[in-house]
C-alpha positions in Angstrom: 263.1 178.5 118.6 263.8 182.3 117.6 264.1 183.7 113.8 267.9 184.1 114.2 268.1 180.2 114.9 266.0 179.4 111.9 268.3 181.7 110.0 271.5 179.5 111.2 270.4 176.9 109.3 267.8 173.6 109.8 270.3 172.0 111.9 270.3 174.7 114.5 266.7 175.2 114.2 266.4 171.5 115.2 268.4 171.5 118.0 266.6 174.7 119.6 263.3 173.5 119.2 261.1 173.6 122.2 257.4 172.8 122.3 257.1 174.9 125.5 258.6 177.8 124.2 257.2 178.5 120.4 257.7 181.3 118.4 255.4 183.3 116.6 256.4 182.1 113.2 255.5 178.2 114.4 251.9 179.0 114.4 252.0 180.8 111.3 253.5 177.5 109.7 255.0 174.6 111.5 255.8 172.8 108.3 259.9 174.2 108.2 260.3 173.4 111.9 259.2 169.9 111.6 261.0 169.2 108.2 264.3 170.5 110.6 263.3 167.7 113.5 263.0 165.0 110.6 266.2 165.7 109.2 268.5 166.3 111.9 266.5 165.2 115.1 263.8 162.8 115.1 263.8 161.8 118.6 263.8 165.3 119.9 264.0 165.6 124.0 261.8 168.6 124.8 262.6 170.6 128.2 260.3 168.4 130.4 261.8 165.1 129.6 259.5 164.2 126.8 260.5 162.9 123.4 259.0 164.5 120.3 258.6 161.9 117.3 258.5 163.6 114.0 259.1 160.8 111.4 256.2 158.8 109.8 257.9 155.2 110.6 258.7 156.0 114.1 255.2 157.6 115.0 253.4 154.1 113.1 255.7 152.1 115.3 254.5 153.9 118.8 251.0 153.5 117.6 251.7 149.7 116.9 253.2 149.1 120.4 250.3 148.0 122.7 252.0 148.4 125.8 251.8 152.0 125.4 249.7 154.1 127.7 247.2 156.9 127.4 246.3 157.7 130.8 247.9 161.0 132.1 246.6 161.2 135.6 249.7 162.0 137.5 251.1 164.0 135.2 247.6 166.3 134.2 247.1 166.6 138.2 250.5 168.2 138.4 249.6 170.2 135.2 246.2 171.2 136.2 245.5 170.5 139.8 242.3 168.8 141.7 239.0 169.8 139.8 236.6 169.6 136.8 239.4 170.1 134.4 241.5 167.0 135.7 238.3 165.0 136.1 237.5 165.6 132.3 240.9 164.9 130.9 241.2 161.7 132.9 237.6 160.3 132.5 237.1 160.3 129.1 238.0 157.1 126.8 240.5 159.7 125.0 242.9 159.3 128.1 241.7 155.8 129.4 243.3 152.2 128.4 241.3 149.2 128.3 239.1 147.9 129.3 237.5 151.6 130.3 238.6 152.5 126.9 236.6 149.7 125.0 233.5 150.1 127.5 233.0 153.8 127.0 233.6 153.8 123.0 231.1 150.8 122.6 228.3 153.4 123.9 228.7 155.8 121.4 230.2 153.7 118.4 226.9 153.4 116.4 226.4 157.2 116.0 229.7 157.2 114.1 228.9 154.4 111.4 228.7 154.9 108.0 224.4 154.2 108.0 224.6 156.8 110.7 226.2 159.1 108.7 224.0 158.8 105.8 221.1 159.7 108.0 222.8 162.9 109.0 223.7 163.6 105.3 220.2 165.3 104.4 220.5 167.3 107.4 223.8 168.5 107.0 223.0 169.6 103.4 220.0 171.7 104.3 222.5 173.3 107.0 225.2 173.9 104.3 222.4 175.4 101.8 221.4 177.6 104.3 224.7 178.8 105.3 226.1 179.4 101.6 222.8 181.2 100.7 223.0 183.5 104.0 226.6 184.2 103.0 226.3 184.9 99.2 224.6 188.1 100.0 227.4 189.4 102.1 230.3 188.9 99.1 232.8 189.2 102.1 232.8 187.2 105.1 235.1 186.3 108.1 234.7 182.7 107.2 235.5 181.2 110.6 232.6 182.9 112.6 230.2 182.7 109.7 230.7 179.9 107.9 233.1 176.8 109.0 232.5 177.0 112.7 229.0 177.0 112.5 228.4 173.6 110.2 229.9 171.3 112.8 228.5 172.9 115.6 224.9 172.5 114.4 225.6 168.8 113.6 226.9 168.0 117.2 223.6 169.9 118.5 221.7 167.2 116.6 223.7 163.9 117.6 223.7 165.3 121.3 219.8 166.0 120.8 219.9 169.5 121.9 218.8 172.8 120.6 221.0 174.1 118.0 220.4 177.3 119.4 222.6 176.3 121.9 225.3 175.7 119.8 227.6 178.5 120.4 227.4 178.4 124.3 228.9 174.8 123.9 231.0 175.5 121.6 232.7 178.4 123.6 232.7 176.0 126.7 234.5 173.3 125.1 237.5 175.5 123.5 238.1 176.6 127.1 238.1 172.8 128.1 240.7 172.0 125.4 243.1 174.8 125.6 244.7 173.6 128.3 246.2 170.5 126.7 248.8 172.5 125.0 252.4 172.3 126.3 252.7 175.7 127.5 249.4 177.5 129.2 249.1 179.9 131.8 247.1 179.6 135.5 244.7 181.4 134.1 243.9 179.3 131.3 243.9 176.1 133.2 241.5 178.2 135.6 239.3 179.0 133.0 239.2 175.3 131.8 238.2 174.4 135.1 235.4 176.8 135.2 234.4 175.9 131.8 233.9 172.1 132.6 232.0 173.1 135.7 229.5 175.0 133.6 229.3 172.6 130.6 228.8 169.6 133.1 225.9 171.7 134.7 224.3 172.3 131.2 224.7 168.4 130.2 223.1 167.4 133.4 219.9 169.2 132.6 219.4 167.1 129.5 220.6 163.7 130.7 218.0 164.2 133.8 215.3 165.1 131.0 216.3 161.7 129.4 216.2 159.6 132.5 212.8 160.6 133.1 211.8 159.3 129.8 211.5 155.4 129.2 214.6 154.1 127.2 214.3 154.0 123.5 214.6 150.8 122.0 217.0 152.5 119.4 218.6 155.6 121.0 218.2 158.6 118.7 220.9 160.8 120.1 223.9 160.3 122.3 222.6 161.4 125.7 219.6 158.8 125.2 222.2 156.3 124.4 224.5 157.4 127.5 221.4 157.0 129.8 219.9 154.1 128.5 223.3 152.5 129.3 223.3 153.8 132.8 219.5 152.5 133.2 220.5 148.8 132.1 223.9 149.0 133.8 225.6 147.4 130.7 228.2 148.5 129.9 228.2 150.2 133.2 228.9 154.1 133.1 228.4 156.9 135.8 227.2 160.3 135.7 230.4 161.6 135.7 231.5 159.8 132.5 228.2 160.5 130.4 229.0 164.3 131.1 232.3 163.8 130.0 231.6 162.0 127.2 229.5 164.5 125.8 232.4 167.3 126.2 235.0 164.9 124.1 232.3 164.1 121.5 231.5 167.9 121.0 235.3 168.8 121.4 236.3 166.1 118.6 233.0 166.9 116.6 233.7 170.5 116.2 237.1 171.9 116.9 238.8 169.9 114.4 236.2 169.8 111.5 235.9 173.9 112.2 239.8 174.0 111.2 239.5 171.3 109.0 237.1 173.4 106.7 238.8 176.4 107.2 242.4 175.0 106.7 241.3 173.0 103.3 239.8 176.4 102.5 242.8 178.3 102.5 244.6 175.5 100.7 242.2 175.5 97.7 242.2 179.4 97.5 245.9 179.3 97.4 245.8 176.1 94.4 243.4 177.6 91.9 243.5 174.8 89.9 242.6 172.2 93.1 239.8 174.6 93.8 238.4 173.8 90.1 238.6 170.3 90.5 236.7 170.7 93.5 234.0 172.0 92.2 233.9 170.2 88.8 234.8 166.7 89.2 232.8 164.7 91.6 235.4 162.2 91.6 237.8 164.2 93.2 236.1 164.7 96.3 236.6 161.3 97.9 240.3 161.4 97.5 240.7 165.1 97.8 239.1 165.2 101.4 241.7 162.9 102.4 244.6 165.0 101.1 243.3 168.1 103.1 243.4 166.2 105.9 246.9 165.2 105.4 248.1 168.6 104.4 246.5 170.6 106.8 246.2 167.8 109.8 244.1 169.8 112.4 245.0 167.4 115.1 248.5 167.9 115.4 250.1 166.5 118.4 249.0 163.1 120.5 250.5 161.5 123.4 251.7 157.9 124.6 253.5 156.8 127.4 255.8 153.9 127.3 255.9 151.4 129.8 259.0 149.1 128.4 261.9 150.0 126.3 260.6 150.6 122.7 263.1 150.5 119.7 261.8 152.6 116.9 263.5 153.4 113.4 265.5 156.3 114.7 266.5 155.3 118.0 265.6 153.8 121.7 262.8 155.3 123.9 263.5 154.4 127.7 260.3 152.9 129.6 258.2 155.2 131.3 258.5 158.1 128.9 256.1 160.6 127.8 255.9 160.5 123.8 254.8 163.4 122.1 253.5 162.4 118.4 253.7 165.3 115.9 251.3 163.3 113.4 251.3 166.7 111.4 254.7 166.3 110.6 254.6 162.2 109.7 251.9 163.5 107.1 254.7 165.9 105.6 257.5 163.3 106.0 259.4 162.7 102.2 260.2 159.4 103.1 256.3 158.5 102.8 254.8 161.0 100.6 256.4 161.9 97.2 256.4 166.0 97.2 254.6 166.3 100.6 254.6 169.9 100.7 252.4 169.6 97.2 248.4 170.0 97.7 247.2 167.4 95.2 243.6 166.6 95.3 244.0 163.2 93.3 247.3 161.8 95.3 247.1 158.0 95.7 248.3 156.6 97.7 248.0 158.5 100.7 248.0 156.8 104.1 247.9 160.1 106.1 247.8 159.8 110.0 245.4 162.5 110.4 243.0 160.4 112.6 245.6 158.3 114.5 246.1 154.6 114.5 245.1 151.6 116.6 242.5 151.7 119.3 242.4 155.1 119.9 242.1 156.2 116.1 239.5 158.9 115.9 236.1 157.8 116.6 234.4 161.0 114.8 236.5 160.5 111.4 233.5 159.3 109.5 231.8 162.6 110.7 234.6 164.7 109.6 235.1 163.0 106.2 231.2 163.9 105.7 230.8 167.3 106.7 234.0 168.5 104.7 232.7 166.3 101.9 229.5 168.4 101.8 230.8 171.5 102.6 234.1 172.1 100.4 232.7 171.0 97.0 229.3 172.9 97.6 231.4 176.1 98.6 233.5 175.4 95.6 230.7 175.3 93.1 228.8 178.4 94.7 231.9 180.4 94.9 234.9 179.1 92.4 236.9 182.3 92.3 237.1 183.0 96.3 240.2 184.9 97.3 241.7 186.0 100.6 240.9 189.6 101.5 243.5 189.7 104.1 246.2 187.4 105.5 244.6 184.9 107.9 245.2 185.1 111.7 246.5 181.5 113.1 245.4 180.0 116.5 247.9 180.1 119.2 247.6 176.5 119.5 250.2 173.7 119.2 247.6 170.7 119.5 244.7 171.4 117.2 246.1 173.9 114.2 243.4 176.1 113.1 242.5 179.9 111.8 240.9 182.6 114.4 240.1 184.9 111.5 239.9 184.9 107.7 238.5 187.1 105.7 237.1 185.6 102.3 235.9 187.6 99.0 233.3 185.1 97.6 233.3 185.5 93.7 
C-alpha cells in the first residue's frame, strides 16, 4: 500500500492493502492500516487467496471454532520446498492438530507452570540486576543488543540446560528459522532458514545425546532432559526430530517475542513519562501494566488457521478450505472492544487482550513472558526513571513478529 493510497483516505487504504507487498510505513506503525481494515474491510482477501481478519469478535469466533486446522504441510511445502525448514514448521506442536499437538505439549507443560516460574524468578532477578549494573556505566546504549535481547536468551538457556554462553549462537539460528514465516520472503531467506534449522538440529543433538547417556531423572531439571525421558519411556512417544524441533520452537517462542515485548514496552513507557513513573513507583501497576504492554505492543501480530467448513463470523462468511490470517495486533486495538485503544494506560481494566492467542494453541510461554517483563520493566524504570530515546528506533521488517532492530536510549 503506497503513501499515496493512504493519503486518499482510509477506505482506499483498506482496499489497497496487501500483506504480500507492504510499504515501509507499515513496519514503522501498522496501527493506521488495521484501523482502515477494521472500519472498511474487516474480511480482507489477500492476493494469495487467504482472508485477513482484523476485528476482535471475528477473530474470537475463528479461535472458538474447533474444526479449524493449523497444519500447513501443503502450503509450506510449496513455499519452502523439501528440507529442514519444512520439517520444522510441520513437526512442532505450533503447526500440529490434536492428538499430536496434545502429545507434544504435555511433555513441556510442566516447565511453564506458575510453580516453575517462581523457581526461575531468583535467577532472572540476578540476570536483570547484572545487566542494569553493566549498562549504567555507559549512560547511552543500543537497547536491543545490550539489554532486551540478553534477558530472555539467558533464561531460555537455563530452561534448556545448555550454557548461557551459547545464547547468541542459538538466538541467531532461531531468528533465521522464524523469518521465512512472513507472508512474502525471498528464496535467499528460505535457503538461510533451511541451513539454520540444520545447524540448530546438529547443536541440539549433541546435548540430546549427552542426556541419553545419563540415567533418567525422576523430575527433569530441564526441557532436554524431559524430552529424553519421554523418548526412553515411550510415553508419550516422541521422535528425535520432534525433540529437536520442540527445542527450536521453545527457543523462538521464549526469546524472539519476549525480546520484542521488552523493547516495544520500553519505547511505550518512554513515550508516556507518567506511565513510566507509575511502573517505577507503584507495585500495584506492574501486573495490569504488563497486560497493557502486551495489548499495546502485541509482539506476535499474525497467526493462522485453515477452515474445514463454512464459518460464519460477525463480519461475514468464510468458505471451507480457506487460509485465515488472524491479525491479533488489530484485535487488540479494536475500539469495539477497548475504550480509547490507542491510549497506553497501565491500569487499564478490563483488558481482555489477545496477545497470547486463545484455545488449545494459546501461547505455552505466556507465564514466562509475563515473568520476564514483570521483572525487567519495573527494575529498568526504577533505575532509569528519566530514560529517553537518543534517536528514532529502527523496526524489523517483519510482519508476523513486530520488534525493534535498533534503539539508542539515554539512561537518566
